[in-house]
N, C-alpha and C positions, 0 to 999 in steps of 0.2 A: 384487505389493503391491497392496492396496487400501486406501481410506479410507471412512468412513462418517460421516454426521452424521444427526439427524432435526431436522425443523422442526414444531412442534405449533401448530395454530390455537388462538388464547385468546379469541377474540372480535372483533367489528368487523374492522379490517384488521390487527390484531395477531398476532404469532406468537412462539414462543419457540424459538430454536435450542438445541440441546444440542450442543455440540462438545468432544469429548475431556474430557467431565466440566465443561466451563464453560457458562455459561448466557448467551445473548444475545438480547435483546428487539428484535423488528423491528416496526416499524410505518409507516404512511403517514400523510401530513398530513391535516389536517381537510378540506381541500379535495376529497378523494377518499374521505372515509368514515373515516378514520383518527384517532387522538388523539395523535399524535405522542409516543408512550411510547419510540420508540427509534429508530435510524438506519434509512434505506432501503437495502435490499438492494444497490443499483447503486453507494451510497457505499461499502459494505462491500467491494466489489471493489477500490476504490482503497487502502483500508485494508489488504488482503490483500497487494496490490503493494507499497505502501511498507513494510509490514512485513517482508515477505520479504526484499527488498533491503537494509533497514536491518540485519536481524540478520545477514546475509552480510558486510556492508561492515564492521560492527564486529568480527565474528569474524576477518576477513581483517586489518584493521587491527591488533588485538590480536596476532596471529600476526606482524605486521611491526613490532612495538614501536612503534606511533604511537599517541601519547597524545592522546585528544581529550576536552576536559572538557564539551562539549555538542554534541549531534548532533540536526538535526530534518530531516525530509523533508517538504516540502510539495508537493501533488499537484495540478494543475490539469489538468481534462479537458474535451475537446470533445465536445458532445452533440448528436445530430441533433434536428431540431424535430418530425420525424414519427414516429409509431410504426411499429416498435417503437423507442423512443427508445434509442439505443445510443451507446457512445463511439465515436469515430472518431479521436481522439488523445488521447494523456497525456503531459504534461510532468511530470518529477520534479525538484525543486530540492533538493539535497542542500546542506544548511548545516552547516559544521562550525566550532567555536570551540575554541582552543587556542593553546599556544605552539609556534612554529617548527612550522607544519603543511606537511608535504611534499607539495605538489600531484602530483607524479608517482606517489607512492605511493597517495595517494586516488583519484586518477584510475584507477589500475591495480586497486583493490579494487572499484571500481564497476564497471568494464568486466567483471571476473570474475564479479561478481555477476550482470550483465545479460546475459553471453555464455554463463556457464557453470552457475552454481548456483541462481539464482532461479527455480524452477519456476513461478511466477506469472508472471513477466516472459516465460518461454518458452511458456506457454500464452497469454497475452493477445497477445504479440507476433506472433503468427501472423495476426491480424485487425485489430489496432490498431496505430497507430504510436506508439512509445514513444520519448520524447526525454529529455534531462535536462542539466540544468547543475550547476555546483559553485560555491558561494560559501564562501570562508573568511574567518572572523573572528578576527582575532589578538587575544590577550590583551595 
């Protein structure tokens, strides 16, 4: 299997990524010559991680017949001060809202995602410490 995208320079520090028929604008902040037309590439790494595990978790919970009315993943990352500025640790906070949310099933779904299904987590986890916490909000 292979995967492919392309990224086209559009001027200044902006680029347009074409990903499976979808367009994403990337840019830098004004402090480094950008015009803030889009997110920074490093932040999209966090988006990729959160999106990957979120899709896994929702799919698994649906199979378990766990009804969730709202679901948010918040991502916090530690970044080095020196170049190359890279993430050294990432913390995911999984927040679920619903009635009678079964913590053990939710925890199992997250563990399956983190340990078996999420390719982004598997890739990043080889060089970055990834941790998580679960927050349940009852209706």
